[in-house]
C-alpha positions as CSV (number, residue, x, y, z in Angstrom):
1,M,-112.4,64.2,59.0
2,S,-114.1,61.0,60.2
3,S,-115.5,61.1,63.7
4,K,-113.4,58.1,64.3
5,A,-110.1,59.6,63.2
6,K,-107.7,60.4,65.9
7,A,-107.1,64.1,66.6
8,S,-103.6,65.4,66.0
9,P,-101.5,65.4,69.1
10,A,-101.3,68.6,71.1
11,D,-98.1,70.6,70.2
12,I,-96.7,72.6,73.1
13,M,-93.6,73.7,71.2
14,P,-95.1,77.0,69.8
15,L,-95.8,78.0,73.5
16,A,-92.2,77.0,74.4
17,N,-90.9,79.1,71.6
18,V,-92.8,82.2,72.6
19,M,-91.5,81.8,76.0
20,A,-87.9,81.6,74.7
21,R,-88.5,84.8,72.6
22,L,-89.8,86.6,75.7
23,R,-86.8,85.5,77.8
24,D,-84.2,86.3,75.2
25,P,-81.6,88.5,77.0
26,E,-81.1,90.6,73.8
27,T,-84.5,90.8,72.1
28,G,-86.9,89.7,74.7
29,C,-89.5,91.5,76.9
30,P,-87.8,93.4,79.7
31,W,-90.4,92.4,82.3
32,D,-90.2,88.7,81.4
33,I,-86.3,88.8,81.4
34,Q,-86.3,90.4,84.9
35,Q,-88.4,87.7,86.5
36,D,-87.2,84.7,88.6
37,F,-88.8,81.7,90.2
38,G,-89.7,83.6,93.4
39,S,-91.3,86.5,91.5
40,I,-93.4,84.2,89.3
41,A,-94.6,81.8,91.9
42,P,-97.4,84.1,93.2
43,Y,-98.7,84.2,89.5
44,T,-98.6,80.5,89.3
45,I,-100.7,80.1,92.4
46,E,-103.1,82.7,91.3
47,E,-103.6,81.0,87.9
48,A,-104.4,77.6,89.6
49,Y,-107.1,79.4,91.7
50,E,-108.6,81.0,88.6
51,V,-108.7,77.5,87.0
52,A,-110.8,76.3,90.2
53,D,-113.0,79.4,89.9
54,A,-113.9,78.7,86.2
55,I,-114.7,75.1,87.3
56,E,-116.8,76.3,90.1
57,R,-118.7,78.6,87.7
58,D,-119.0,75.8,85.1
59,D,-117.6,78.2,82.6
60,M,-115.9,76.1,79.9
61,A,-114.7,79.1,77.8
62,A,-113.0,80.6,80.9
63,L,-111.7,77.3,81.8
64,R,-110.0,76.9,78.5
65,D,-108.4,80.3,78.9
66,E,-107.3,79.8,82.5
67,L,-105.8,76.4,81.7
68,G,-103.8,78.2,79.0
69,D,-102.6,80.7,81.6
70,L,-101.6,78.0,83.8
71,L,-99.8,76.1,81.1
72,L,-97.9,79.3,80.5
73,Q,-96.7,79.3,84.0
74,V,-95.2,75.8,83.4
75,A,-93.6,77.0,80.3
76,F,-92.2,80.1,82.2
77,H,-90.6,78.2,85.1
78,S,-89.2,75.6,82.7
79,R,-87.6,78.3,80.5
80,M,-86.0,79.9,83.5
81,A,-84.8,76.5,84.7
82,E,-83.3,75.8,81.2
83,Q,-81.6,79.0,81.1
84,S,-80.0,78.2,84.5
85,G,-78.8,74.8,83.4
86,H,-81.2,72.7,85.5
87,F,-83.9,71.2,83.2
88,A,-86.1,72.0,80.1
89,L,-89.8,71.8,79.5
90,Q,-89.3,68.4,77.8
91,D,-87.8,67.1,81.0
92,V,-90.9,68.2,82.9
93,I,-93.2,66.5,80.3
94,D,-91.1,63.3,80.4
95,G,-91.0,63.4,84.2
96,I,-94.7,63.6,84.8
97,T,-95.5,61.1,82.1
98,E,-93.1,58.6,83.6
99,K,-94.6,59.3,87.0
100,M,-98.2,58.7,85.9
101,I,-97.2,55.4,84.2
102,R,-95.3,54.3,87.3
103,R,-98.1,55.1,89.7
104,H,-100.7,53.3,87.7
105,P,-99.4,49.7,87.4
106,H,-102.9,48.6,87.5
107,V,-103.4,50.3,84.1
108,F,-100.0,50.2,82.5
109,G,-98.4,47.1,84.0
110,E,-98.1,43.7,82.3
111,G,-101.3,42.0,82.5
112,A,-102.8,45.0,84.2
113,V,-106.3,44.6,85.7
114,R,-108.4,47.8,86.0
115,E,-109.4,48.4,89.6
116,D,-109.5,51.2,92.0
117,G,-105.8,52.0,92.3
118,H,-106.0,54.7,94.9
119,A,-104.4,52.7,97.7
120,Q,-101.8,51.5,95.4
121,W,-101.1,55.1,94.2
122,E,-100.7,56.2,97.9
123,A,-98.4,53.3,98.6
124,I,-96.2,54.1,95.6
125,K,-96.1,57.8,96.6
126,A,-95.0,56.9,100.1
127,A,-92.2,54.7,98.7
128,E,-91.0,57.4,96.4
129,R,-91.0,59.9,99.2
130,A,-88.9,57.5,101.4
131,D,-86.4,57.1,98.5
132,K,-86.0,61.0,98.1
133,D,-86.6,62.4,101.6
134,P,-84.7,61.0,104.6
135,D,-87.5,62.5,106.8
136,P,-89.3,59.3,108.2
137,S,-92.4,61.2,109.4
138,A,-95.8,60.2,108.0
139,L,-96.2,64.0,107.4
140,A,-93.0,64.3,105.3
141,G,-93.6,66.0,102.0
142,V,-96.8,68.0,102.8
143,A,-95.8,71.3,101.3
144,I,-95.6,74.2,103.9
145,A,-96.6,76.7,101.1
146,L,-100.0,74.9,100.6
147,P,-103.1,77.1,101.5
148,A,-103.6,76.6,105.1
149,L,-107.0,74.8,104.8
150,L,-105.6,72.3,102.3
151,R,-102.5,71.7,104.2
152,A,-104.6,71.0,107.4
153,E,-106.6,68.4,105.4
154,K,-103.5,66.7,104.1
155,L,-101.9,66.5,107.4
156,Q,-104.9,65.0,109.0
157,K,-105.4,62.4,106.4
158,R,-101.6,61.5,106.6
159,A,-102.0,61.2,110.4
160,A,-105.1,59.2,110.0
161,R,-103.3,56.6,108.0
162,T,-101.2,55.8,111.0
163,G,-104.4,55.5,113.2
164,F,-104.1,58.8,114.8
165,D,-107.6,60.1,114.4
166,W,-111.0,59.9,116.3
167,P,-112.7,56.7,115.7
168,D,-116.0,58.4,115.0
169,I,-117.5,61.7,114.4
170,G,-118.6,62.1,118.0
171,G,-115.0,62.7,119.2
172,V,-114.5,65.2,116.5
173,I,-117.6,67.3,117.5
174,D,-116.5,67.1,121.1
175,K,-113.1,68.4,120.1
176,I,-114.7,71.3,118.2
177,E,-116.7,72.2,121.3
178,E,-113.6,72.0,123.4
179,E,-111.7,74.3,121.1
180,L,-114.6,76.8,120.9
181,E,-114.5,77.0,124.8
182,E,-110.8,77.6,124.6
183,V,-111.4,80.5,122.1
184,R,-114.0,82.0,124.5
185,A,-111.5,81.8,127.5
186,A,-108.5,83.3,125.5
187,T,-107.5,86.6,127.0
188,S,-104.7,87.8,124.8
189,Q,-104.6,88.3,121.0
190,Q,-101.8,85.8,120.7
191,D,-103.9,83.2,122.6
192,R,-107.0,84.0,120.5
193,E,-105.1,83.5,117.3
194,E,-103.7,80.2,118.5
195,E,-107.0,78.9,119.7
196,I,-108.8,80.0,116.5
197,G,-106.2,78.0,114.6
198,D,-107.0,74.9,116.7
199,L,-110.7,75.4,116.2
200,L,-110.2,75.7,112.3
201,F,-108.0,72.6,112.3
202,A,-110.8,70.7,114.3
203,V,-113.4,71.7,111.8
204,V,-111.2,70.5,109.0
205,N,-111.0,67.1,110.8
206,L,-114.9,67.0,110.8
207,A,-114.9,67.8,107.0
208,C,-112.5,64.8,106.6
209,H,-114.8,62.5,108.7
210,L,-117.8,63.5,106.6
211,N,-115.9,63.0,103.4
212,V,-116.3,66.7,102.5
213,D,-113.6,68.8,100.8
214,P,-113.2,71.6,103.2
215,E,-111.7,74.0,100.5
216,A,-114.7,73.4,98.3
217,A,-117.1,73.7,101.1
218,L,-115.6,77.1,102.2
219,R,-115.7,78.3,98.4
220,G,-119.3,77.3,98.4
221,G,-119.9,79.2,101.7
222,N,-118.2,82.2,100.4
223,S,-120.3,82.1,97.2
224,K,-123.6,81.8,99.2
225,F,-122.6,84.8,101.3
226,D,-121.7,86.7,98.2
227,R,-125.1,86.1,96.6
228,R,-127.2,86.8,99.7
229,F,-125.2,90.0,100.5
230,R,-125.7,91.4,97.1
231,A,-129.4,90.5,97.2
232,M,-129.7,92.4,100.5
233,E,-127.9,95.5,98.8
234,N,-130.3,95.3,95.7
235,M,-133.4,95.3,98.1
236,A,-132.2,98.1,100.3
237,G,-130.6,100.4,97.6
238,D,-128.2,103.2,98.6
239,S,-129.6,103.3,102.1
240,F,-128.2,99.9,103.0
241,P,-125.0,101.0,104.9
242,T,-127.1,103.2,107.1
243,L,-129.8,100.8,108.1
244,P,-129.7,99.5,111.7
245,L,-128.6,96.0,112.3
246,D,-132.1,94.6,112.9
247,Q,-133.2,95.7,109.5
248,K,-130.2,94.3,107.9
249,E,-130.9,90.9,109.6
250,A,-134.4,91.1,108.2
251,L,-133.1,91.7,104.8
252,W,-130.7,88.9,105.2
253,Q,-133.5,86.5,106.0
254,E,-135.6,87.7,103.1
255,A,-132.5,87.3,100.7
256,K,-132.2,83.6,102.0
257,R,-135.9,83.0,101.2
258,R,-135.7,84.5,97.8
259,L,-132.6,82.7,96.8
260,K,-133.9,79.4,98.1
261,R,-137.0,79.8,95.9
262,D,-134.8,80.6,92.9
């Protein structure tokens, strides 16, 4: 085939057909038949995180597989919805296609001019929310089920669009220091939990001001800790758990130096 020839369009129907077979009440898989939206939702979230993990590791083979697993979740939910008489997979595909066209008038509109359409995208989203949701709040539509760190970021960005935010980074840092003092002053477990939440929320605000994705930053911090801790274990061997804290700290500093050189 010529390098200029167009590839055949992707065909999702074989996957939809497999899902229909698995969910067939008479001949399907007992486990798949027993599932409902609630029982499958945790798998959907898990698969999305595994996609993010493959991207973080720059593992394209794993990314291909994980995207397939995520696509299966779409097919699974869509099949359950179809069996309940709500919508089918084609409705999902049509809906997202129409939404992407509607939200990109600078690309698909008549006489469209290519430009940074982010502000327009957000304005269209806000108008769509107003049509669907009677809640007038600027925070309407920020899903409660989002991971807490991601939800904090979205809430703060929504609030910032109304002008409710610190004008500069100095105010944010002062707020973090204030929240840290309140953590120190907390005397009950309930108060500590509340103040730690306020502190984390303020740190997310700092990330937003610095144009840093807090979720990605924390993933990076987790990965760094993982690498350094494993390096400590390798250096110490089986004796690591019994070493005094000062020796573990020395190993930690050595692990930092070695990994920085590498």
